[in-house]
N, C-alpha and C positions, 0 to 999 in steps of 0.2 A: 823339776823339784818344787816343791810346795814352799813358801815363804810367807811368815806373817809377821809383820813390823810391831813389836809388842811396845813400841814408845815412839810414835811419832806425833808432832805438833804442827798442821797445817795452819795456813795464815788467817786464822779468826781472831778477833779481837782480843779474846782472851791472851793471845801470844803477841800479835802485832801490837798492841799497845804497852807491850812488857819490852825489856832489853834484849830479849830474843832476838827479835829481827833487825836490830838496829846494826847498820853495816859495820862499824869498829867493831863493835862487841863480839858479833857473830864471828868475824875474821879472827880474832885472837884464838877463840876456842876453836875453828877449823884449821889455823896454821898449827897450832899445837898438836892436834890429832891427825895431821899430816894430810889434811884437805884445804889445804892455802891456796890452791891453784885452781879450786873449783869457783866459778862466778857467782857471786851473791846471787840468792835465791828469787826468784819471781814471786812476789807475795801479794799480786794484783788479783789473784784469782785461785781459790780453793782447789779447783778443777786441774789447774796447771800441776799441782802437788799430787792429786790423786791420778791422772794421767801418768805421772812418773812413776808411781808406785807400781801401776799395773803394767807399764811398759817394762818393769823390770822384774815382773813375776811375781811380786805381792798380791796375794789373794785376799789379804785382810789386815786392818790397822787397827791398834788399840791405842787411844788418844786419852794420854792422865791429865785430868783438870790441875789447874795450878792457882790456888788462892792469892789474891791481890795481896802483895807484900812488899817490904821497903826494900829488899836487896836486889830484886829483878821487876818490880812493879807487876803490872797484869792489867787486865782488862774485863770487860763484861762476863759474867760468870753463865749467864743465858745462852752466849753465843755457841757453847759446848754441847748443850742441849739441843740448841736449832742444828748444829754440824751432825750429830748421832743421826737425829730424827731425818734429815735430809739426805743420808748416805745409802739408801737402800740396804741396809745390813750389812754394807761393808766396811764399817767402823764401829768399833766397841767403846764405850765412854767410861771414864772413872771420874767420880766427882772429887773435888777438892774437898778435905776436911780439914778445916781450921777450928781447933778447939775454942779458941777465943771469940769467934762468931757464931757458934752452936749453943742456942740456950736451952735446946731440948733434942738430945741425943736420940732419943728412941723417934721422935717425929721426924729427924733429919735421915735417919736410916730408912724409915718408912719412905721419904720421898725420894730416896735414892731408889728403891725398889720399884716404887710406882712408876717411874720414869725410864724403867728398863735398864738402868745401870746396872754393871757386873761386879763395880768394885769402886773403892776411893783409893784416894792419894792424901798421905800425910807428909808434910814439909816443913817442920814445927820450927827447925833451927833457920829458917829462911825469914820467919815472922817477927816481929817487932821484940818480941820476949827472947829470941834466939833459944828456944827450950829446945835440948836434944830429944830425939824421936822416943825416948823411954821414959819421958817426963810424964808426972802422976795425971796431968791434965789431959793427955792422948789417952789413957786407960778406959774410960767410959766409951769412948769411940771403937778402941779396938774390941772392947766385950760386945758391943752390938753388932759389929761387923764379921765378927767370929760367929755369933746366935743366927746372923742372917746368910752366912755361906758366904760373904761378900770376898772378892780378891784385894788385898791392902797392898799397895805401891809404897813404900817406905824409903824416902830418899836418903840413903845412908852411905854417900860417897861423893865425890868428885867436889863440886860447890855445895855442900850440903850445908854449910854454916859459915861462919866468921872466919873459921881457921880449920884445919885437917883434923883436929880433934873431933870435931862434930861427925866424922866420917868413920870414927871408930866403930867397928862391928861388933862391940861389947854392947852397945846400945839395942842393935837389933836381936841381939842373941837373947838380952834381957826379956825384951818384948816376946820372943818365942816362946821362952820358957814359961812366962806368965799367961800366954795365950796360946796352948798347944795345938790348937784346933783352927787358927787364924792362918788363912794363905798369906805368906809375908811374900813380896818381891822386892829385893833389895836393889832400890835403883841406883845405879853406877857401881853397881857391883863392889862396895866398901872402898873403892880406889882412894887412896894408894895402898890400903891396907888388905891386899890380896891374898896372902896367906891366912890370914885372920879370917875373912870371908869364907874362906873354903873351909877352914876349922868350924865355922858356925853351920855352915851345910852339913858337915859330918856329924855335929851334934843334935841338930834340930831337922827332923823330917820334913817341917812346915817351911822352909825357907828356900825360896828360887833366887838364882842372881841373874840380874841384868845389867851386863857390864858396860852396853850401849856403846858410846863412842870411844871408852877406854881398850875396846877389846875387837878385833886382833890391832896389831901394829905398835903398840906402847909397852914400857917395859911393865911387867907383870904378865905378859902373854903364856910365858911358860907355865906359871901356875893356872891361869885360868884353862888353858890346855889341858894341863894335868888333871884338873876338876871335871873337865868334860870327858876326858876317856876312863874315869874311874867311877867313883861313887856319885859323882854331881851329873852322869849322863842324862838323866830325865828332871835335872833341876837348874839346868842353864838355859837361858833363853834370848833369843835374837832382838835387839831393837836397835835404830838408826840415832835416835835423839834428835831425828829432824827437826828444824833445819841444820843442827850441827855437821851432822854426817850424811852427804848425798848418797842415795838409795845404790846408784850403780857401782859407786866405787866402794862402798861399805860391804856391799851383799858379795862383790867380787873377793874382798879379803877373807871373807868366810868361805867361799867357793874354793879359794886356793890352801885353805888349811890342811894340813897333812893328817887327815882323819877320814875314815871311811864314808860313802857317800850315805851310809843308813845314820851314822851318826850327824853328819851335816844336817840332814833333812829333820831329825830329831829337834837338834838345836835351833834351827832355821824356822820350824814351825810346828813340829808334833806337840813339843812340849807345852807351848802355847796355847794349842787348840785344847788340850787334855786339861790344863790349869783354869781355863775359863768355860769348859764344856760347849767350845763352838761346834756349831752343827755345819762341818764345810766339806 
């Protein structure tokens, strides 16, 4: 069965210079997600992570960039470019789009395309202004990404902002309404507002759900599962949020879901392949 990890963060400086790989910080997330028993990941080599992915059947990975922010920190943005360029096509990259640091949106998007990236990430509630993702400052970015046909990861769930109000799917619903041709991936799947994000998928044909570490195994599982079985079959995608969820254990949770093998393969790989137009 093919598997594509739609949200993986290997140990490049963009992530290792942030809180993401800090032992205590990461262990808290892993414990909450049910992976507290798994040893802290070895961040000494990118190859260790890629080998773990391949050994668990992952044929491709998507790495979403993260802008340096006061919430989680962050590192060198060029480290993502170097990672993707050196992966021999194994990884797809998404460039972090921080409205506060982009003076010319057109030039920014041109650079994204020139460097061969297939999308962008918007996490504006993590930045200093803590702007919800439907803030007007993001609209020029969304408009340009829509025109360029770029996939846009929008952090709308989990620790998307100072409180769970920033995870309210209404923000993504508003973006989807204003930019109906923009391919939007709701990172963290609106968690904990699970039924609400399912409602957004029902209303908006341009929204995909990426629950990553919040599904399966946590409250809300029944609703994500119902979405995958019904009108969301082609718009639920798999991701580990690595290093939060270890590949072997997280993939096993998906393989153990009470759904058909055909639906498992669609969620684990096919939906992401089609979304990004990957030649796999």
